[in-house]
C-alpha positions as CSV (number, residue, x, y, z in Angstrom):
1,X,-0.3,0.2,-0.2
2,X,1.1,3.3,-0.7
3,X,1.8,5.6,2.5
4,X,-0.9,6.3,3.8
5,X,-3.2,9.9,3.2
6,X,-6.3,10.5,4.6
7,X,-8.8,14.0,4.7
8,X,-10.9,13.8,7.7
9,X,-14.6,16.1,8.2
10,X,-15.1,16.5,11.8
11,X,-18.5,18.0,12.3
12,X,-21.5,18.4,15.2
13,X,-23.5,15.0,15.6
14,X,-27.3,14.3,13.9
15,X,-29.1,11.8,13.4
16,X,-28.8,8.2,15.6
17,X,-25.8,10.0,17.0
18,X,-26.8,11.9,20.6
19,X,-27.0,15.6,20.4
20,X,-24.3,18.0,21.6
21,X,-21.2,15.3,20.5
22,X,-19.0,15.9,17.6
23,X,-18.5,13.0,15.2
24,X,-14.9,13.1,12.6
25,X,-15.5,10.8,9.8
26,X,-12.8,9.7,7.8
27,X,-12.5,9.8,4.1
28,X,-10.5,7.1,3.3
29,X,-11.1,4.9,5.1
30,X,-14.8,5.5,6.2
31,X,-14.4,4.7,10.1
32,X,-16.0,7.4,12.7
33,X,-14.7,8.9,15.8
34,X,-17.2,10.2,18.5
35,X,-16.3,12.9,20.9
36,X,-17.6,15.4,23.4
37,X,-15.6,18.0,20.9
38,X,-14.1,18.0,17.8
39,X,-10.5,17.3,19.7
40,X,-11.9,14.2,21.2
41,X,-13.8,12.5,18.2
42,X,-10.2,13.1,16.0
43,X,-8.3,11.4,18.7
44,X,-11.0,8.3,18.7
45,X,-11.0,8.2,14.7
46,X,-7.0,8.6,14.8
47,X,-6.9,5.6,17.0
48,X,-9.4,3.6,15.2
49,X,-7.7,4.2,11.4
50,X,-4.1,3.5,13.7
51,X,-5.7,-0.2,14.3
52,X,-7.0,-0.7,11.2
53,X,-3.3,-0.1,9.5
54,X,-1.9,-2.2,11.8
55,X,-4.2,-4.9,10.9
56,X,-3.8,-4.7,7.2
57,X,-0.1,-4.8,7.8
58,X,-0.3,-8.2,8.7
59,X,-3.2,-9.4,7.1
60,X,-4.0,-8.8,3.5
61,X,-7.5,-9.6,3.5
62,X,-8.1,-6.5,6.0
63,X,-9.2,-3.8,3.5
64,X,-8.2,0.2,4.4
65,X,-9.9,1.9,1.1
66,X,-13.6,2.5,1.6
67,X,-14.0,5.5,0.7
68,X,-17.1,7.7,3.2
69,X,-20.7,8.1,1.6
70,X,-21.2,11.2,-0.5
71,X,-22.7,13.6,2.1
72,X,-19.6,13.3,4.0
73,X,-18.0,13.7,1.1
74,X,-19.8,16.8,0.0
75,X,-19.0,18.1,3.5
76,X,-15.1,19.1,2.5
77,X,-16.7,22.1,0.4
78,X,-18.5,23.8,3.5
79,X,-15.6,23.2,6.2
80,X,-13.3,25.2,7.8
81,X,-9.5,24.1,8.1
82,X,-9.6,22.7,11.8
83,X,-7.6,25.2,13.3
84,X,-3.6,24.3,14.2
85,X,-4.2,25.0,17.9
86,X,-6.8,22.0,17.8
87,X,-4.4,19.8,15.5
88,X,-0.9,20.5,17.9
89,X,-2.9,19.0,20.6
90,X,-4.3,16.3,19.1
91,X,-1.1,15.8,17.6
92,X,0.4,15.5,21.2
93,X,-2.5,12.9,22.7
94,X,-1.8,10.4,19.8
95,X,2.0,10.6,18.4
96,X,4.0,8.0,20.1
97,X,1.5,6.4,22.4
98,X,-0.8,4.7,19.8
99,X,3.2,3.2,19.0
100,X,3.2,1.6,21.7
101,X,-0.2,0.6,22.3
102,X,-0.6,2.4,25.1
103,X,-3.7,3.9,26.8
104,X,-3.3,7.7,25.2
105,X,-6.6,8.8,26.5
106,X,-6.7,11.8,28.8
107,X,-9.9,12.9,30.2
108,X,-8.3,15.5,31.9
109,X,-6.1,16.9,29.1
110,X,-6.9,20.7,29.2
111,X,-8.6,21.8,26.4
112,X,-7.6,25.8,26.9
113,X,-9.1,28.6,25.2
114,X,-10.8,26.4,22.3
115,X,-14.7,27.1,22.0
116,X,-16.8,24.5,20.4
117,X,-20.0,25.0,22.3
118,X,-22.7,26.3,20.2
119,X,-20.8,26.0,16.8
120,X,-22.4,24.1,14.3
121,X,-19.8,24.1,11.8
122,X,-17.5,21.7,9.8
123,X,-14.3,21.4,9.7
124,X,-11.4,19.2,8.4
125,X,-7.8,18.7,8.3
126,X,-5.5,16.3,6.3
127,X,-3.7,13.6,7.9
128,X,-1.1,11.4,7.0
129,X,0.6,7.9,8.4
130,X,3.5,9.5,10.2
131,X,0.6,12.1,12.0
132,X,-0.5,8.8,13.6
133,X,2.6,7.1,14.0
134,X,4.8,9.7,14.7
135,X,7.7,9.2,17.4
């Protein structure tokens, strides 16, 4: 498989997902993460994608490529880039912790001045394998 690159779409929950939560959706793998804010949703999604990549590396029957539904892909056109501060916090939470398969969840991690409550917009960010597996 070529080097892994993906676009994540992050948006407020709707439909079957509990109100007030955020959804992070991988365009390339159709994996989903859910959290109380965009950072938590992306952290959860990163763990799912990381596990998928690990499984695919050891079992050629595992498919990584599974495009997200069209309605998710359409959200990219109206989405804003994820703020750099949020991306920095996500990377610090996932980085080397995922490589060593330790519990990277730190619910007491301060989210600082990022305000998500009441924000109904969508965000996107680009990721690659080094974002998921940085040392």
